[in-house]
C-alpha positions in Angstrom: 19.8 6.6 15.8 16.9 8.1 13.4 14.5 10.5 15.2 11.4 8.6 13.3 8.5 10.9 15.1 10.3 13.8 13.6 11.5 12.7 9.6 8.8 13.4 6.8 6.6 10.9 5.4 8.4 8.7 2.3 5.8 10.6 -0.5 2.4 10.4 -1.8 2.7 5.8 -1.4 2.0 6.4 1.9 -1.2 8.2 1.4 -2.1 5.7 -1.6 -2.0 2.8 1.2 -3.8 4.6 3.6 -6.7 5.7 1.6 -7.0 2.0 -0.3 -7.2 0.8 3.7 -9.6 3.4 4.2 -12.4 2.9 1.1 -12.3 -1.2 2.2 -13.0 -0.3 5.4 -15.8 1.8 4.5 -17.1 -0.8 2.1 -16.9 -3.8 4.9 -19.1 -1.5 6.7 -21.5 -1.1 4.3 -21.4 -4.4 3.2 -22.2 -5.3 7.6 -25.1 -2.7 7.3 -26.6 -4.1 4.3 -26.3 -7.7 5.5 -27.6 -6.9 9.1 -30.2 -4.7 10.7 -27.7 -2.0 12.4 -28.9 1.6 12.3 -27.9 4.5 10.5 -24.7 5.7 12.2 -22.9 2.7 10.8 -24.2 3.4 7.2 -23.5 7.3 7.4 -19.8 6.7 8.5 -19.8 3.7 6.4 -20.3 6.0 3.5 -18.2 8.7 4.9 -14.7 6.5 5.2 -15.5 5.2 2.0 -15.3 8.6 0.3 -12.8 9.8 2.1 -10.6 7.1 1.3 -11.2 6.9 -2.2 -10.5 10.7 -2.6 -6.9 10.2 -0.5 -6.3 7.8 -2.6 -6.7 9.9 -5.8 -5.0 12.7 -4.9 -1.9 10.5 -3.7 -2.6 8.7 -6.8 -3.1 12.1 -8.4 0.5 13.4 -6.9 2.4 9.9 -7.3 2.1 10.1 -11.2 3.3 13.8 -11.2 6.1 13.3 -9.6 7.4 10.0 -11.3 6.8 12.3 -15.3 8.5 15.4 -13.4 11.7 13.4 -12.8 
């Protein structure tokens, strides 16, 4: 039986997917805040999520390319 809780992640592909999904969530929050009258908190959270997602996806793709070059 595999103990999934203590196993390492399968590599940068997991973080690449998570970064893309976080960036999409941030972009959708910004789109919602632009089309409706909402408070500033949603805009700030959308920008933060978009930036964090893009940074995570960028770093993961860099690690993925570096891993493929060394193989």
